[in-house]
C-alpha positions as CSV (number, residue, x, y, z in Angstrom):
1,M,-27.0,17.0,-33.6
2,P,-28.3,20.7,-32.1
3,P,-25.6,22.1,-30.0
4,E,-28.0,22.2,-26.9
5,V,-28.5,18.8,-26.8
6,L,-24.7,18.4,-27.1
7,D,-24.7,20.8,-24.2
8,L,-26.8,18.9,-22.1
9,M,-25.2,15.5,-22.8
10,R,-21.9,17.2,-21.8
11,A,-23.1,18.2,-18.5
12,K,-25.1,15.1,-17.8
13,S,-21.4,13.3,-18.3
14,A,-19.9,15.8,-16.0
15,A,-22.6,15.6,-13.3
16,W,-22.1,11.6,-13.5
17,I,-18.1,12.0,-13.3
18,A,-18.6,14.5,-10.2
19,M,-21.0,11.9,-8.6
20,I,-18.5,8.9,-8.9
21,H,-15.9,11.1,-7.3
22,L,-17.8,12.2,-4.3
23,L,-19.1,8.6,-3.9
24,N,-15.5,7.5,-3.7
25,A,-14.3,10.4,-1.5
26,Q,-17.1,9.2,1.2
27,Y,-14.5,6.6,2.2
28,L,-12.1,9.3,3.0
29,L,-14.1,11.2,5.6
30,K,-14.4,10.2,9.2
31,G,-16.3,11.8,12.2
32,E,-14.3,13.8,14.7
33,A,-15.5,11.3,17.5
34,F,-13.6,8.6,15.8
35,S,-10.3,10.4,15.2
36,E,-8.5,8.5,18.0
37,E,-8.8,4.9,16.1
38,Q,-6.4,5.8,13.8
39,E,-7.6,3.2,11.4
40,W,-6.5,2.4,8.0
41,R,-9.1,2.5,5.0
42,L,-8.3,0.7,2.1
43,H,-10.7,1.6,-1.1
44,C,-10.7,0.5,-4.6
45,G,-12.3,3.0,-6.8
46,L,-15.5,1.8,-9.0
47,G,-14.0,-0.5,-11.6
48,A,-10.6,-0.8,-10.2
49,I,-10.8,-4.6,-9.3
50,K,-12.5,-7.5,-11.5
51,L,-15.1,-9.1,-9.8
52,S,-13.5,-12.3,-10.7
53,T,-11.0,-11.8,-8.4
54,C,-13.5,-11.4,-5.4
55,K,-15.4,-13.3,-3.0
56,F,-18.6,-12.6,-1.8
57,R,-20.9,-12.5,1.2
58,A,-24.5,-11.8,2.1
59,R,-25.2,-8.7,4.0
60,G,-28.8,-8.3,4.8
61,P,-30.9,-8.5,1.3
62,A,-27.7,-7.7,-0.8
63,V,-24.5,-9.7,-2.1
64,V,-21.4,-7.5,-1.3
65,P,-18.1,-8.2,-3.2
66,Y,-15.0,-8.2,-0.7
67,L,-11.2,-9.0,-1.3
68,E,-9.4,-11.0,1.3
69,L,-5.9,-9.4,2.4
70,E,-3.3,-11.6,4.1
71,L,-2.3,-9.8,7.3
72,S,0.2,-12.4,8.7
73,K,2.7,-11.7,6.0
74,L,3.1,-7.8,7.2
75,Q,5.9,-7.1,9.9
76,G,5.2,-6.9,13.3
77,Q,1.4,-7.2,14.6
78,P,-0.7,-5.3,12.3
79,I,-3.6,-5.2,14.7
80,S,-2.7,-3.6,18.1
81,E,-6.0,-2.5,19.4
82,V,-9.8,-2.8,18.5
83,V,-12.5,-0.7,19.4
84,L,-16.2,-1.7,19.0
85,G,-18.7,0.9,17.9
86,P,-21.4,2.1,19.8
87,K,-24.0,0.0,17.8
88,N,-21.6,-3.3,17.9
89,P,-23.6,-5.8,19.9
90,T,-20.8,-8.3,19.8
91,P,-19.2,-9.1,23.6
92,V,-15.7,-8.3,23.9
93,H,-14.5,-11.4,25.0
94,V,-16.1,-12.9,21.9
95,V,-13.8,-10.3,19.7
96,R,-10.9,-11.2,21.7
97,A,-11.4,-14.9,21.3
98,M,-11.9,-14.4,17.4
99,L,-8.3,-12.6,17.2
100,V,-6.7,-15.2,19.0
101,S,-8.0,-17.9,16.8
102,F,-6.5,-16.0,13.7
103,G,-3.4,-15.5,15.5
104,F,-3.5,-12.3,17.0
105,Q,-2.1,-12.5,20.5
106,G,-2.5,-9.3,23.3
107,V,-4.6,-7.5,21.3
108,A,-6.6,-4.8,23.6
109,V,-10.5,-5.0,22.7
110,T,-12.6,-1.9,24.2
111,R,-16.1,-0.2,23.8
112,S,-16.1,3.2,22.0
113,S,-17.7,6.0,24.1
114,A,-18.8,7.8,20.9
115,T,-22.3,7.8,20.0
116,Y,-23.8,8.7,16.4
117,C,-26.2,11.4,18.0
């Protein structure tokens, strides 16, 4: 193969690797308006989890794989507060009832004052 073709192939490969790293990094970034949330974000890189270990749900027209995590085995109460985002239409009392149904008592549920503008 000519050297220029090999150089082009290497450049494309490097670009794909950089793009995968950028896609993974997007889950590490968070807007300043949401800093008070102190949320945890769990992220698995592309290919880190076998799809055979996932569950699936519909989200709009797409099928989304997800992993279930057993929070009840953690020491203490793992959820102390839920802040509903500016576009979340769920009533606060519904979120409270859901939390109680999953065994999370006394969790504060509020609406965020942040906007996406």
